[in-house]
C-alpha positions in Angstrom: 17.8 133.9 4.9 19.8 130.3 5.2 19.2 127.8 3.0 18.2 125.6 6.2 15.0 127.5 6.5 13.7 126.5 3.8 12.8 122.5 4.6 10.3 121.9 2.0 9.2 123.6 -1.3 5.6 123.9 -0.5 7.9 127.0 2.3 9.4 129.0 -0.9 6.2 128.5 -2.5 4.3 130.1 -0.1 7.1 132.5 1.7 8.0 133.6 -1.8 4.1 133.2 -3.7 5.6 131.1 -6.1 4.0 128.9 -8.9 5.0 126.2 -10.0 5.5 124.4 -13.3 6.7 121.0 -14.4 8.8 121.0 -16.6 11.7 119.1 -18.5 14.5 121.7 -18.1 17.5 119.5 -20.3 15.9 117.4 -22.3 19.1 117.0 -24.9 21.2 115.1 -21.6 22.2 111.1 -22.0 22.4 110.0 -18.4 25.6 109.0 -17.5 26.5 107.1 -15.0 28.7 107.8 -12.1 31.8 105.9 -12.0 34.0 104.4 -9.7 35.4 106.9 -8.5 32.5 108.5 -7.8 31.0 105.7 -6.2 33.6 104.9 -4.0 34.0 108.6 -2.9 30.4 109.0 -1.8 30.9 105.4 0.3 33.9 106.9 2.2 31.1 109.8 3.0 29.1 107.3 4.6 31.3 106.4 7.0 32.0 110.1 8.0 29.6 112.5 9.9 28.6 115.7 7.8 28.2 118.1 11.2 27.9 120.8 8.9 27.5 122.4 5.6 31.1 123.1 4.8 31.4 119.3 5.3 28.9 118.5 3.9 30.4 120.5 0.3 33.3 119.1 0.8 32.7 115.8 0.7 29.4 115.5 -1.2 28.8 117.8 -3.5 33.1 118.6 -4.2 32.9 115.0 -5.3 29.8 115.1 -7.9 31.2 118.4 -9.4 34.8 117.0 -9.6 33.1 113.7 -11.6 31.1 116.4 -14.1 33.8 118.5 -15.0 36.0 115.0 -15.8 32.5 114.2 -17.9 32.2 117.3 -19.5 36.3 116.8 -20.5 35.4 113.6 -22.3 
């Protein structure tokens, strides 16, 4: 089943008979402001249409993962 079959969390909870539990997963992490590079990269994405999952990964997720890797190295 593709991810696109699940548009709402309620659908997932019902389909897989899950219980929802609210929790702070990473309480020790401090928020980081995005770099100018990431802001610019994501702004450029707004100019181009995202037509499929591959382009979404390449244009949105990849810059975010790159930013996380850069922050992790510091």
